SEMARRO-288377 format. One record per residue (C-alpha): x, y, z; chain; residue in three letters; residue number from 1. Coordinates in steps of 0.02 Angstrom, whole numbers. Layout:
N
<u X, v Y, w Z, chain A, resn ALA, resi NUM> .
...
//
This chain:
359
<u 1116, v 587, w 1016, chain A, resn MET, resi 1> .
<u 958, v 698, w 986, chain A, resn GLY, resi 2> .
<u 795, v 709, w 889, chain A, resn TRP, resi 3> .
<u 768, v 595, w 773, chain A, resn PRO, resi 4> .
<u 892, v 480, w 787, chain A, resn ILE, resi 5> .
<u 859, v 356, w 932, chain A, resn SER, resi 6> .
<u 976, v 404, w 1084, chain A, resn PRO, resi 7> .
<u 1083, v 277, w 1158, chain A, resn THR, resi 8> .
<u 1063, v 239, w 1345, chain A, resn ASP, resi 9> .
<u 1245, v 221, w 1380, chain A, resn SER, resi 10> .
<u 1227, v 196, w 1566, chain A, resn ALA, resi 11> .
<u 1085, v 73, w 1551, chain A, resn ALA, resi 12> .
<u 1214, v -41, w 1424, chain A, resn ILE, resi 13> .
<u 1348, v -14, w 1556, chain A, resn ALA, resi 14> .
<u 1231, v -62, w 1692, chain A, resn ALA, resi 15> .
<u 1185, v -243, w 1595, chain A, resn ALA, resi 16> .
<u 1345, v -256, w 1540, chain A, resn LEU, resi 17> .
<u 1372, v -265, w 1726, chain A, resn ALA, resi 18> .
<u 1266, v -400, w 1789, chain A, resn LYS, resi 19> .
<u 1335, v -578, w 1780, chain A, resn PRO, resi 20> .
<u 1260, v -701, w 1639, chain A, resn ASN, resi 21> .
<u 1151, v -562, w 1575, chain A, resn TYR, resi 22> .
<u 1212, v -512, w 1417, chain A, resn VAL, resi 23> .
<u 1289, v -669, w 1305, chain A, resn PRO, resi 24> .
<u 1481, v -639, w 1273, chain A, resn ALA, resi 25> .
<u 1562, v -559, w 1155, chain A, resn GLY, resi 26> .
<u 1431, v -413, w 1144, chain A, resn VAL, resi 27> .
<u 1523, v -273, w 1182, chain A, resn THR, resi 28> .
<u 1459, v -94, w 1242, chain A, resn GLN, resi 29> .
<u 1537, v -25, w 1076, chain A, resn ALA, resi 30> .
<u 1441, v -149, w 990, chain A, resn PHE, resi 31> .
<u 1260, v -104, w 1080, chain A, resn LEU, resi 32> .
<u 1288, v 75, w 1034, chain A, resn GLU, resi 33> .
<u 1304, v 44, w 838, chain A, resn GLU, resi 34> .
<u 1175, v 137, w 776, chain A, resn ASN, resi 35> .
<u 1144, v 200, w 573, chain A, resn ARG, resi 36> .
<u 969, v 289, w 595, chain A, resn ASP, resi 37> .
<u 1031, v 440, w 530, chain A, resn THR, resi 38> .
<u 1014, v 404, w 371, chain A, resn SER, resi 39> .
<u 842, v 296, w 349, chain A, resn PRO, resi 40> .
<u 777, v 446, w 460, chain A, resn VAL, resi 41> .
<u 862, v 590, w 329, chain A, resn GLN, resi 42> .
<u 776, v 466, w 177, chain A, resn THR, resi 43> .
<u 615, v 465, w 261, chain A, resn ILE, resi 44> .
<u 597, v 638, w 279, chain A, resn ILE, resi 45> .
<u 664, v 691, w 105, chain A, resn PHE, resi 46> .
<u 561, v 582, w 25, chain A, resn ILE, resi 47> .
<u 411, v 641, w 125, chain A, resn GLY, resi 48> .
<u 449, v 824, w 46, chain A, resn VAL, resi 49> .
<u 493, v 787, w -120, chain A, resn VAL, resi 50> .
<u 319, v 692, w -121, chain A, resn VAL, resi 51> .
<u 208, v 857, w -27, chain A, resn ALA, resi 52> .
<u 306, v 974, w -159, chain A, resn ILE, resi 53> .
<u 257, v 875, w -298, chain A, resn THR, resi 54> .
<u 88, v 851, w -252, chain A, resn LEU, resi 55> .
<u 49, v 1044, w -226, chain A, resn LEU, resi 56> .
<u 127, v 1059, w -401, chain A, resn LEU, resi 57> .
<u 12, v 920, w -461, chain A, resn ARG, resi 58> .
<u -152, v 1013, w -377, chain A, resn CYS, resi 59> .
<u -93, v 1187, w -432, chain A, resn TYR, resi 60> .
<u -79, v 1111, w -632, chain A, resn ALA, resi 61> .
<u -242, v 1011, w -610, chain A, resn ARG, resi 62> .
<u -341, v 1143, w -507, chain A, resn GLY, resi 63> .
<u -286, v 1316, w -563, chain A, resn ILE, resi 64> .
<u -200, v 1273, w -746, chain A, resn ILE, resi 65> .
<u -315, v 1173, w -833, chain A, resn ARG, resi 66> .
<u -480, v 1185, w -704, chain A, resn LYS, resi 67> .
<u -470, v 982, w -718, chain A, resn ASP, resi 68> .
<u -476, v 927, w -534, chain A, resn PHE, resi 69> .
<u -545, v 744, w -521, chain A, resn LYS, resi 70> .
<u -564, v 587, w -439, chain A, resn LEU, resi 71> .
<u -396, v 521, w -471, chain A, resn ASP, resi 72> .
<u -320, v 709, w -381, chain A, resn ASP, resi 73> .
<u -441, v 690, w -246, chain A, resn TRP, resi 74> .
<u -380, v 502, w -199, chain A, resn LEU, resi 75> .
<u -198, v 567, w -232, chain A, resn ALA, resi 76> .
<u -246, v 686, w -75, chain A, resn LEU, resi 77> .
<u -316, v 574, w 24, chain A, resn ALA, resi 78> .
<u -160, v 474, w 8, chain A, resn THR, resi 79> .
<u -62, v 591, w 110, chain A, resn MET, resi 80> .
<u -178, v 572, w 265, chain A, resn LEU, resi 81> .
<u -116, v 398, w 313, chain A, resn PRO, resi 82> .
<u 56, v 430, w 231, chain A, resn TYR, resi 83> .
<u 87, v 566, w 351, chain A, resn THR, resi 84> .
<u 28, v 472, w 495, chain A, resn GLY, resi 85> .
<u 169, v 350, w 423, chain A, resn PHE, resi 86> .
<u 304, v 453, w 425, chain A, resn ILE, resi 87> .
<u 278, v 506, w 586, chain A, resn ALA, resi 88> .
<u 252, v 320, w 662, chain A, resn LEU, resi 89> .
<u 407, v 284, w 571, chain A, resn SER, resi 90> .
<u 523, v 418, w 654, chain A, resn ILE, resi 91> .
<u 444, v 375, w 803, chain A, resn ILE, resi 92> .
<u 484, v 204, w 797, chain A, resn LEU, resi 93> .
<u 680, v 236, w 743, chain A, resn ILE, resi 94> .
<u 698, v 352, w 879, chain A, resn ARG, resi 95> .
<u 612, v 210, w 1004, chain A, resn LEU, resi 96> .
<u 756, v 122, w 948, chain A, resn GLY, resi 97> .
<u 673, v -34, w 837, chain A, resn SER, resi 98> .
<u 807, v -15, w 710, chain A, resn GLY, resi 99> .
<u 952, v -52, w 830, chain A, resn ARG, resi 100> .
<u 1024, v -240, w 847, chain A, resn HIS, resi 101> .
<u 933, v -359, w 919, chain A, resn ILE, resi 102> .
<u 1046, v -369, w 1075, chain A, resn GLN, resi 103> .
<u 1014, v -194, w 1108, chain A, resn TYR, resi 104> .
<u 831, v -211, w 1095, chain A, resn ILE, resi 105> .
<u 811, v -374, w 1205, chain A, resn GLN, resi 106> .
<u 938, v -334, w 1350, chain A, resn TYR, resi 107> .
<u 943, v -148, w 1337, chain A, resn ILE, resi 108> .
<u 776, v -84, w 1285, chain A, resn LEU, resi 109> .
<u 637, v -91, w 1430, chain A, resn SER, resi 110> .
<u 493, v -217, w 1417, chain A, resn GLY, resi 111> .
<u 341, v -84, w 1400, chain A, resn PRO, resi 112> .
<u 484, v 15, w 1276, chain A, resn THR, resi 113> .
<u 457, v -155, w 1178, chain A, resn ILE, resi 114> .
<u 284, v -172, w 1201, chain A, resn ASN, resi 115> .
<u 255, v -2, w 1146, chain A, resn ASN, resi 116> .
<u 363, v -23, w 969, chain A, resn THR, resi 117> .
<u 274, v -164, w 959, chain A, resn GLU, resi 118> .
<u 93, v -73, w 944, chain A, resn VAL, resi 119> .
<u 160, v 66, w 846, chain A, resn LEU, resi 120> .
<u 221, v -56, w 694, chain A, resn ASP, resi 121> .
<u 46, v -137, w 708, chain A, resn PHE, resi 122> .
<u -35, v 28, w 670, chain A, resn ALA, resi 123> .
<u 92, v 116, w 577, chain A, resn ALA, resi 124> .
<u 62, v -44, w 417, chain A, resn HIS, resi 125> .
<u -100, v -29, w 453, chain A, resn ILE, resi 126> .
<u -63, v 166, w 381, chain A, resn LEU, resi 127> .
<u 64, v 108, w 262, chain A, resn TYR, resi 128> .
<u -50, v -15, w 179, chain A, resn THR, resi 129> .
<u -225, v 116, w 170, chain A, resn CYS, resi 130> .
<u -85, v 234, w 77, chain A, resn ALA, resi 131> .
<u -39, v 102, w -49, chain A, resn LEU, resi 132> .
<u -225, v 56, w -84, chain A, resn LEU, resi 133> .
<u -267, v 270, w -129, chain A, resn PHE, resi 134> .
<u -124, v 276, w -195, chain A, resn CYS, resi 135> .
<u -163, v 138, w -328, chain A, resn ARG, resi 136> .
<u -336, v 199, w -344, chain A, resn LEU, resi 137> .
<u -289, v 357, w -398, chain A, resn SER, resi 138> .
<u -174, v 280, w -540, chain A, resn GLY, resi 139> .
<u -336, v 181, w -604, chain A, resn LEU, resi 140> .
<u -434, v 339, w -580, chain A, resn ALA, resi 141> .
<u -333, v 433, w -677, chain A, resn PHE, resi 142> .
<u -321, v 301, w -830, chain A, resn TYR, resi 143> .
<u -472, v 298, w -831, chain A, resn TRP, resi 144> .
<u -471, v 480, w -905, chain A, resn ARG, resi 145> .
<u -416, v 406, w -1076, chain A, resn PHE, resi 146> .
<u -493, v 252, w -1078, chain A, resn ALA, resi 147> .
<u -671, v 297, w -1122, chain A, resn ASP, resi 148> .
<u -639, v 226, w -1329, chain A, resn ARG, resi 149> .
<u -550, v 75, w -1255, chain A, resn THR, resi 150> .
<u -661, v -62, w -1209, chain A, resn PRO, resi 151> .
<u -496, v -171, w -1162, chain A, resn TRP, resi 152> .
<u -418, v -52, w -1070, chain A, resn MET, resi 153> .
<u -597, v 2, w -970, chain A, resn GLN, resi 154> .
<u -615, v -191, w -938, chain A, resn ARG, resi 155> .
<u -421, v -194, w -859, chain A, resn ALA, resi 156> .
<u -471, v -43, w -753, chain A, resn ILE, resi 157> .
<u -615, v -101, w -680, chain A, resn LYS, resi 158> .
<u -536, v -299, w -649, chain A, resn ALA, resi 159> .
<u -384, v -191, w -569, chain A, resn ALA, resi 160> .
<u -498, v -110, w -467, chain A, resn TRP, resi 161> .
<u -570, v -257, w -388, chain A, resn LEU, resi 162> .
<u -413, v -352, w -366, chain A, resn PHE, resi 163> .
<u -341, v -192, w -281, chain A, resn PHE, resi 164> .
<u -469, v -188, w -169, chain A, resn CYS, resi 165> .
<u -473, v -391, w -141, chain A, resn GLY, resi 166> .
<u -295, v -371, w -85, chain A, resn VAL, resi 167> .
<u -312, v -233, w 28, chain A, resn PHE, resi 168> .
<u -426, v -337, w 119, chain A, resn LEU, resi 169> .
<u -311, v -480, w 130, chain A, resn CYS, resi 170> .
<u -176, v -367, w 194, chain A, resn GLN, resi 171> .
<u -269, v -277, w 306, chain A, resn LEU, resi 172> .
<u -355, v -443, w 394, chain A, resn MET, resi 173> .
<u -187, v -522, w 402, chain A, resn PHE, resi 174> .
<u -113, v -388, w 494, chain A, resn SER, resi 175> .
<u -248, v -360, w 617, chain A, resn ILE, resi 176> .
<u -282, v -561, w 623, chain A, resn PHE, resi 177> .
<u -87, v -588, w 639, chain A, resn HIS, resi 178> .
<u -118, v -637, w 842, chain A, resn CYS, resi 179> .
<u -259, v -740, w 918, chain A, resn LEU, resi 180> .
<u -330, v -665, w 1009, chain A, resn PRO, resi 181> .
<u -314, v -519, w 923, chain A, resn VAL, resi 182> .
<u -173, v -394, w 990, chain A, resn THR, resi 183> .
<u -71, v -259, w 938, chain A, resn GLY, resi 184> .
<u 62, v -350, w 986, chain A, resn TYR, resi 185> .
<u 202, v -467, w 901, chain A, resn TRP, resi 186> .
<u 303, v -525, w 1052, chain A, resn PRO, resi 187> .
<u 462, v -596, w 1012, chain A, resn TYR, resi 188> .
<u 528, v -762, w 1052, chain A, resn ALA, resi 189> .
<u 595, v -694, w 1233, chain A, resn TRP, resi 190> .
<u 456, v -621, w 1297, chain A, resn GLN, resi 191> .
<u 401, v -759, w 1367, chain A, resn VAL, resi 192> .
<u 215, v -715, w 1454, chain A, resn GLU, resi 193> .
<u 155, v -621, w 1321, chain A, resn GLU, resi 194> .
<u 219, v -754, w 1174, chain A, resn SER, resi 195> .
<u 101, v -856, w 1310, chain A, resn ALA, resi 196> .
<u -54, v -740, w 1292, chain A, resn ARG, resi 197> .
<u -83, v -761, w 1114, chain A, resn TYR, resi 198> .
<u -52, v -862, w 958, chain A, resn THR, resi 199> .
<u 49, v -792, w 802, chain A, resn CYS, resi 200> .
<u 97, v -790, w 632, chain A, resn LEU, resi 201> .
<u 300, v -783, w 609, chain A, resn ALA, resi 202> .
<u 318, v -601, w 545, chain A, resn TRP, resi 203> .
<u 398, v -651, w 401, chain A, resn GLY, resi 204> .
<u 260, v -729, w 351, chain A, resn THR, resi 205> .
<u 139, v -595, w 355, chain A, resn VAL, resi 206> .
<u 266, v -492, w 278, chain A, resn TYR, resi 207> .
<u 317, v -590, w 142, chain A, resn VAL, resi 208> .
<u 152, v -610, w 71, chain A, resn THR, resi 209> .
<u 86, v -435, w 120, chain A, resn ASN, resi 210> .
<u 253, v -381, w 13, chain A, resn SER, resi 211> .
<u 221, v -524, w -117, chain A, resn GLY, resi 212> .
<u 43, v -448, w -157, chain A, resn LEU, resi 213> .
<u 121, v -288, w -164, chain A, resn SER, resi 214> .
<u 232, v -335, w -304, chain A, resn LEU, resi 215> .
<u 111, v -377, w -389, chain A, resn VAL, resi 216> .
<u -19, v -246, w -380, chain A, resn CYS, resi 217> .
<u 127, v -114, w -426, chain A, resn ASP, resi 218> .
<u 184, v -228, w -578, chain A, resn VAL, resi 219> .
<u -25, v -233, w -641, chain A, resn LEU, resi 220> .
<u -40, v -25, w -612, chain A, resn LEU, resi 221> .
<u 100, v -6, w -723, chain A, resn PHE, resi 222> .
<u 80, v -128, w -846, chain A, resn SER, resi 223> .
<u -96, v -24, w -916, chain A, resn ILE, resi 224> .
<u -25, v 110, w -980, chain A, resn PRO, resi 225> .
<u 133, v 0, w -1042, chain A, resn ALA, resi 226> .
<u 22, v -98, w -1133, chain A, resn THR, resi 227> .
<u -76, v 50, w -1228, chain A, resn LEU, resi 228> .
<u 70, v 150, w -1269, chain A, resn ILE, resi 229> .
<u 133, v -41, w -1350, chain A, resn ALA, resi 230> .
<u -41, v -63, w -1440, chain A, resn ARG, resi 231> .
<u 0, v 99, w -1541, chain A, resn LEU, resi 232> .
<u 52, v 24, w -1684, chain A, resn GLN, resi 233> .
<u 31, v 187, w -1802, chain A, resn LYS, resi 234> .
<u 152, v 272, w -1654, chain A, resn ALA, resi 235> .
<u 336, v 291, w -1730, chain A, resn SER, resi 236> .
<u 449, v 219, w -1604, chain A, resn MET, resi 237> .
<u 527, v 390, w -1566, chain A, resn VAL, resi 238> .
<u 341, v 444, w -1485, chain A, resn ARG, resi 239> .
<u 333, v 270, w -1399, chain A, resn LYS, resi 240> .
<u 468, v 309, w -1296, chain A, resn LEU, resi 241> .
<u 430, v 492, w -1296, chain A, resn LYS, resi 242> .
<u 283, v 418, w -1187, chain A, resn LEU, resi 243> .
<u 368, v 272, w -1126, chain A, resn SER, resi 244> .
<u 495, v 401, w -1015, chain A, resn LEU, resi 245> .
<u 295, v 436, w -914, chain A, resn LEU, resi 246> .
<u 336, v 253, w -840, chain A, resn LEU, resi 247> .
<u 501, v 295, w -797, chain A, resn LEU, resi 248> .
<u 454, v 327, w -611, chain A, resn PRO, resi 249> .
<u 345, v 148, w -612, chain A, resn GLY, resi 250> .
<u 493, v 49, w -628, chain A, resn THR, resi 251> .
<u 576, v 119, w -485, chain A, resn LEU, resi 252> .
<u 408, v 67, w -384, chain A, resn VAL, resi 253> .
<u 429, v -99, w -430, chain A, resn ILE, resi 254> .
<u 613, v -88, w -409, chain A, resn ALA, resi 255> .
<u 566, v -29, w -224, chain A, resn ILE, resi 256> .
<u 445, v -152, w -195, chain A, resn SER, resi 257> .
<u 567, v -298, w -249, chain A, resn ILE, resi 258> .
<u 698, v -214, w -115, chain A, resn VAL, resi 259> .
<u 552, v -239, w 15, chain A, resn ARG, resi 260> .
<u 541, v -437, w -7, chain A, resn ILE, resi 261> .
<u 711, v -444, w 13, chain A, resn ASP, resi 262> .
<u 729, v -349, w 192, chain A, resn LEU, resi 263> .
<u 587, v -451, w 250, chain A, resn VAL, resi 264> .
<u 647, v -598, w 220, chain A, resn ILE, resi 265> .
<u 828, v -532, w 322, chain A, resn ARG, resi 266> .
<u 720, v -463, w 461, chain A, resn GLY, resi 267> .
<u 635, v -646, w 471, chain A, resn GLN, resi 268> .
<u 778, v -770, w 443, chain A, resn TYR, resi 269> .
<u 937, v -659, w 511, chain A, resn ASP, resi 270> .
<u 988, v -666, w 674, chain A, resn PRO, resi 271> .
<u 1010, v -487, w 689, chain A, resn ASP, resi 272> .
<u 854, v -461, w 630, chain A, resn GLN, resi 273> .
<u 806, v -305, w 699, chain A, resn SER, resi 274> .
<u 971, v -199, w 609, chain A, resn TRP, resi 275> .
<u 884, v -196, w 458, chain A, resn VAL, resi 276> .
<u 718, v -124, w 513, chain A, resn TYR, resi 277> .
<u 752, v 78, w 492, chain A, resn SER, resi 278> .
<u 816, v 40, w 311, chain A, resn PRO, resi 279> .
<u 669, v -68, w 321, chain A, resn PHE, resi 280> .
<u 535, v 89, w 366, chain A, resn LEU, resi 281> .
<u 627, v 201, w 233, chain A, resn ALA, resi 282> .
<u 628, v 65, w 85, chain A, resn VAL, resi 283> .
<u 422, v 74, w 124, chain A, resn GLU, resi 284> .
<u 400, v 249, w 140, chain A, resn ASN, resi 285> .
<u 500, v 262, w -19, chain A, resn GLY, resi 286> .
<u 358, v 134, w -99, chain A, resn GLU, resi 287> .
<u 210, v 233, w -51, chain A, resn ILE, resi 288> .
<u 314, v 395, w -99, chain A, resn GLY, resi 289> .
<u 380, v 331, w -273, chain A, resn SER, resi 290> .
<u 206, v 265, w -312, chain A, resn THR, resi 291> .
<u 123, v 439, w -298, chain A, resn LEU, resi 292> .
<u 263, v 527, w -365, chain A, resn PHE, resi 293> .
<u 249, v 404, w -515, chain A, resn ALA, resi 294> .
<u 81, v 447, w -524, chain A, resn LEU, resi 295> .
<u 92, v 633, w -493, chain A, resn SER, resi 296> .
<u 234, v 659, w -642, chain A, resn VAL, resi 297> .
<u 121, v 665, w -784, chain A, resn PRO, resi 298> .
<u -10, v 779, w -708, chain A, resn ALA, resi 299> .
<u 129, v 909, w -707, chain A, resn LEU, resi 300> .
<u 135, v 923, w -917, chain A, resn LYS, resi 301> .
<u 10, v 1063, w -895, chain A, resn PRO, resi 302> .
<u 137, v 1149, w -785, chain A, resn LEU, resi 303> .
<u 259, v 1102, w -887, chain A, resn LEU, resi 304> .
<u 166, v 1181, w -1069, chain A, resn ASN, resi 305> .
<u 115, v 1335, w -957, chain A, resn ASP, resi 306> .
<u 305, v 1367, w -919, chain A, resn LEU, resi 307> .
<u 370, v 1311, w -1102, chain A, resn LEU, resi 308> .
<u 241, v 1432, w -1158, chain A, resn ARG, resi 309> .
<u 292, v 1572, w -1071, chain A, resn LYS, resi 310> .
<u 462, v 1570, w -1142, chain A, resn TYR, resi 311> .
<u 386, v 1528, w -1323, chain A, resn GLY, resi 312> .
<u 398, v 1355, w -1347, chain A, resn ARG, resi 313> .
<u 302, v 1202, w -1347, chain A, resn ARG, resi 314> .
<u 332, v 1021, w -1268, chain A, resn SER, resi 315> .
<u 376, v 884, w -1386, chain A, resn SER, resi 316> .
<u 217, v 815, w -1364, chain A, resn LEU, resi 317> .
<u 80, v 924, w -1407, chain A, resn ASP, resi 318> .
<u 197, v 986, w -1570, chain A, resn THR, resi 319> .
<u 170, v 800, w -1616, chain A, resn ALA, resi 320> .
<u -19, v 792, w -1604, chain A, resn TYR, resi 321> .
<u -31, v 957, w -1689, chain A, resn THR, resi 322> .
<u 76, v 903, w -1856, chain A, resn LYS, resi 323> .
<u -23, v 737, w -1856, chain A, resn ASP, resi 324> .
<u -169, v 812, w -1862, chain A, resn PHE, resi 325> .
<u -134, v 966, w -1966, chain A, resn GLU, resi 326> .
<u -61, v 843, w -2090, chain A, resn ASN, resi 327> .
<u -202, v 809, w -2211, chain A, resn PRO, resi 328> .
<u -103, v 642, w -2253, chain A, resn ARG, resi 329> .
<u -57, v 582, w -2092, chain A, resn THR, resi 330> .
<u -223, v 636, w -2034, chain A, resn SER, resi 331> .
<u -332, v 537, w -2158, chain A, resn GLU, resi 332> .
<u -214, v 379, w -2124, chain A, resn ARG, resi 333> .
<u -262, v 396, w -1935, chain A, resn TYR, resi 334> .
<u -432, v 422, w -1981, chain A, resn LEU, resi 335> .
<u -477, v 317, w -2116, chain A, resn ARG, resi 336> .
<u -618, v 190, w -2087, chain A, resn THR, resi 337> .
<u -681, v 22, w -2125, chain A, resn ASP, resi 338> .
<u -844, v -51, w -2198, chain A, resn SER, resi 339> .
<u -927, v -35, w -2022, chain A, resn THR, resi 340> .
<u -865, v 138, w -1990, chain A, resn GLY, resi 341> .
<u -758, v 106, w -1857, chain A, resn ASN, resi 342> .
<u -569, v 121, w -1863, chain A, resn SER, resi 343> .
<u -467, v 36, w -1742, chain A, resn ALA, resi 344> .
<u -330, v 150, w -1805, chain A, resn ALA, resi 345> .
<u -420, v 297, w -1770, chain A, resn SER, resi 346> .
<u -450, v 238, w -1589, chain A, resn ILE, resi 347> .
<u -278, v 181, w -1549, chain A, resn GLU, resi 348> .
<u -224, v 333, w -1615, chain A, resn MET, resi 349> .
<u -352, v 455, w -1512, chain A, resn LYS, resi 350> .
<u -299, v 361, w -1353, chain A, resn ASP, resi 351> .
<u -136, v 389, w -1390, chain A, resn TYR, resi 352> .
<u -154, v 563, w -1408, chain A, resn HIS, resi 353> .
<u -273, v 555, w -1232, chain A, resn ASP, resi 354> .
<u -131, v 493, w -1145, chain A, resn TYR, resi 355> .
<u -17, v 637, w -1202, chain A, resn ALA, resi 356> .
<u -129, v 764, w -1177, chain A, resn ARG, resi 357> .
<u -246, v 709, w -1020, chain A, resn ALA, resi 358> .
<u -95, v 730, w -928, chain A, resn VAL, resi 359> .
//
């Protein structure tokens, strides 16, 4: 088949099957020609297009409508550099046959092609790790927009920033030093010559560890705004639910991280380990894309408000904000101070409205 699906070399398969005692008994030509790369490639491209459009709308909303383009937006744009490279390498890896049956890789692909896929996989996951870091730091920079009156949130963001950078360094070192001496290869068991030259960690050990750390980071990233919403004691349940809708894409990110761990485990211990590789790449692209999408959706609110104003309507969050602070009773209740002149309730509600309006 043609691009972008990995082509099947039927002649090479027939030649390999014709060799005596070369291909294990029971492995047929039909089995070696099996290919499920179409859906993963389509998914990768679709996610990339959706994320690119969302990011362009975000830039328009923040840069043109609000004229408030800040660090979180620049970091989101920076994410697209390694993410675009990861998309390209994912499609190339699938086209080279990395997601075919393990018997196809072992008996049909040439040695140089296998080595090439190993190096490309190594480079792709360096880009993957960098993209996730930029994306997460973009999220923290966005949270900082409305954390100026919330000491606990400032501390949480600073701690998360340090944790994310520490995790990034661990993941990066784990990937770079997966073999000694350092190499981009990750030899299969049957690559006797390469295996003799390098002492390597198991593929599953590195990827399960990195995936577990990524899951912790995703949970931490989206728990910060969730905690803020949960602490809004003076806000009604309806308003909390409306704000919580902004976090729904974040739950998808966490779910994707869990699926990635499952695929890594299957890729390590399943006898046909490479058969999950194409879906694995699609899930990894989905993890980056959904994280960037989840952090960009709130930033589209100015664009939505602009469209609603043109049609004579306002968003429910803006309406709620106006009602609360134009009503003397509710305003007095929210802004009532204690003997020290400070009000936890007023600060709490300011954070609520900052979160509603900062986006």
